[in-house]
C-alpha positions in Angstrom: -11.7 -48.6 62.7 -7.9 -48.5 61.9 -7.7 -46.3 58.8 -4.3 -47.9 57.8 -6.1 -51.2 57.7 -8.9 -49.9 55.3 -6.3 -48.3 53.1 -4.2 -51.4 52.8 -7.2 -53.6 51.9 -8.7 -51.1 49.3 -5.2 -50.6 47.7 -4.7 -54.3 47.4 -8.3 -55.0 46.4 -8.5 -57.1 43.2 -12.4 -57.4 43.2 -15.3 -56.0 45.0 -18.5 -57.9 45.6 -21.2 -55.2 46.2 -24.3 -55.9 48.1 -23.0 -59.5 49.2 -25.5 -59.8 51.9 -27.2 -58.5 55.2 -25.8 -59.5 58.6 -27.6 -61.8 60.7 -27.8 -62.1 64.5 -24.4 -62.9 66.0 -22.9 -63.7 62.6 -20.3 -60.9 62.6 -18.1 -59.0 65.1 -16.2 -55.8 64.7 -12.3 -55.5 65.3 -12.9 -55.1 69.3 -15.0 -58.4 69.1 -18.2 -56.5 69.5 -21.2 -58.2 67.9 -22.4 -56.6 64.7 -26.1 -55.9 64.8 -28.3 -57.8 62.2 -29.9 -56.1 59.1 -26.7 -54.3 58.1 -25.9 -54.6 54.3 -22.1 -55.5 53.7 -19.9 -56.0 50.7 -16.7 -58.1 50.2 -13.1 -57.2 49.1 -11.2 -59.9 47.4 -7.4 -58.9 47.6 -4.5 -59.9 45.4 -3.6 -62.8 47.8 -7.1 -64.2 47.4 -8.1 -63.1 51.0 -11.8 -62.1 51.8 -12.5 -59.0 53.9 -16.0 -58.0 54.7 -17.0 -54.4 55.2 -20.2 -52.7 56.1 -22.6 -51.1 53.5 -23.6 -52.4 50.2 -20.6 -50.7 48.6 -17.5 -49.3 49.8 -18.0 -45.8 51.6 -15.9 -43.8 53.8 -18.0 -44.9 56.9 -17.4 -48.6 56.1 -15.8 -50.7 58.6 -14.1 -54.2 58.6 -16.1 -56.9 60.2 -15.4 -60.6 60.8 -17.5 -63.6 60.4 -18.2 -65.7 63.5 -17.7 -69.2 62.3 -15.6 -71.0 64.8 -12.6 -70.4 62.9 -10.0 -67.3 63.0 -8.4 -66.9 59.6 -9.7 -63.4 59.1 -8.4 -62.2 62.6 -5.0 -63.7 61.6 -5.1 -61.7 58.3 -6.2 -58.6 60.0 -3.1 -58.9 62.5 -0.8 -59.4 59.6 -2.0 -56.3 57.8 -2.0 -54.1 60.8 1.5 -55.2 62.2 3.5 -57.0 59.5 5.4 -56.1 56.2 2.2 -55.5 54.4 2.1 -51.9 55.2 5.3 -51.3 53.2 4.9 -48.8 50.3 7.4 -49.3 47.6 9.5 -46.1 46.4 10.9 -45.6 42.8 14.5 -46.6 42.7 16.4 -46.5 39.5 19.6 -48.6 39.1 22.3 -48.2 36.4 24.6 -50.9 35.3 28.2 -51.1 36.6 31.3 -52.2 34.9 31.0 -55.7 36.2 27.5 -55.8 34.6 28.8 -54.9 31.4 31.6 -57.5 31.8 28.8 -60.0 32.5 26.7 -58.7 29.5 23.5 -58.9 31.2 21.7 -56.5 33.6 18.6 -57.3 35.9 16.1 -54.6 36.7 12.9 -54.8 38.9 9.5 -53.0 38.3 6.3 -52.7 40.1 2.8 -51.4 39.8 -0.3 -51.3 42.2 -2.1 -54.6 42.0 -5.5 -53.3 41.9 -5.1 -50.8 39.0 -3.7 -52.2 35.7 -3.3 -48.5 34.6 -1.3 -47.3 37.3 2.2 -46.1 36.9 5.0 -48.6 36.5 8.1 -47.8 38.4 11.5 -49.3 39.0 12.3 -50.6 42.3 15.3 -52.3 44.1 16.1 -55.8 44.3 15.3 -55.6 48.1 11.9 -54.3 47.6 11.3 -56.9 44.7 12.3 -59.5 47.2 10.1 -58.1 50.1 6.4 -59.1 51.0 4.2 -56.4 49.5 1.0 -58.0 48.3 -0.4 -54.7 47.1 2.0 -54.5 44.3 2.6 -56.7 41.2 6.2 -57.1 40.6 8.4 -58.4 37.7 12.1 -58.9 37.1 13.6 -58.1 33.7 17.0 -59.2 32.6 18.3 -57.9 29.3 21.7 -58.0 27.4 23.5 -54.7 27.6 26.7 -55.3 25.5 27.5 -57.8 22.6 26.0 -58.1 19.2 23.4 -55.2 18.5 21.0 -57.5 16.5 21.0 -60.4 18.9 20.4 -58.1 22.0 17.6 -56.3 20.1 16.0 -59.6 19.3 16.6 -61.3 22.8 15.8 -58.1 24.9 12.4 -57.6 22.9 11.4 -61.2 23.8 12.3 -60.7 27.3 10.2 -57.5 27.7 7.3 -59.3 25.9 7.4 -62.0 28.6 7.6 -59.7 31.3 4.7 -57.7 29.9 2.4 -60.8 30.5 2.7 -59.8 34.2 2.8 -56.0 34.0 1.1 -55.4 30.6 2.1 -51.8 30.2 5.8 -52.3 31.1 6.6 -51.9 27.4 5.6 -48.2 27.6 8.5 -47.8 30.3 11.5 -49.8 28.9 13.1 -50.3 25.5 15.1 -53.3 24.3 18.3 -51.2 24.1 18.2 -49.5 27.4 21.9 -49.0 28.7 23.0 -51.1 25.7 26.7 -50.5 24.3 27.7 -52.4 21.3 31.1 -54.4 22.0 33.3 -53.6 19.2 36.5 -55.0 20.7 35.8 -58.7 20.9 38.5 -61.0 19.7 36.5 -62.3 16.7 36.0 -58.6 15.5 39.6 -57.9 15.9 40.8 -60.8 13.9 38.1 -60.1 11.2 39.3 -56.5 10.8 43.1 -57.8 10.8 42.2 -60.3 8.0 40.5 -57.6 5.9 43.3 -55.2 6.3 45.8 -57.9 5.2 43.7 -58.6 2.1 43.6 -55.1 1.1 47.0 -54.1 1.9 49.4 -57.0 1.2 52.9 -56.7 2.2 55.1 -54.6 -0.2 58.5 -56.4 0.3 57.9 -58.8 -2.4 56.4 -56.5 -4.9 59.6 -54.1 -4.3 62.1 -56.8 -4.6 60.7 -58.1 -7.9 60.5 -54.6 -9.5 64.2 -54.0 -8.6 65.3 -57.3 -10.0 63.5 -56.7 -13.4 64.8 -53.1 -13.7 68.4 -54.5 -13.3 68.0 -57.1 -16.0 66.6 -54.6 -18.5 69.7 -52.5 -18.0 71.9 -55.0 -19.2 
């Protein structure tokens, strides 16, 4: 039995049904289309894409092999071919991305995260957009867009909500990101500049009028 296939199925398994039944005569065949003898216990792996895969033994063992039901249909064989030859063999690598100047000009930055689909406690790691868009059912993936510049309080509030929403897909994401990752407060907005100018004018009025009045008063007193 192709060990790669076994690994892919087990890594993408969401649920295992142990002691699912005993093989009957001509009920199953193996990957080479050979009939599986009757009387062999089997279990079922349900993967993240809701596919069912039957394996020998009442529970998963290193000696278990994948077997296929003989029922006049071939969906299991189709799934098998996809797993052994398709993109589902791809394993994701951690890829960290930092915001560019253009990202800061746009004020928003999108990051992508993944973890193994069959283990909620597995490590969460950052991936590239290309990996996020790829077909990899053995992973759960999520996209997170946060503000990286602007008003600090608004960014903190909005980014916290974004992380909370993304955590409904990958619940331990909150342990790997913070609301102010890569954030730089923008102090040079037009509104901020105008506000500071008005404050300076109020605190330091022009001295030309005051100097002129003082000089005139002094001249009159001399006479």
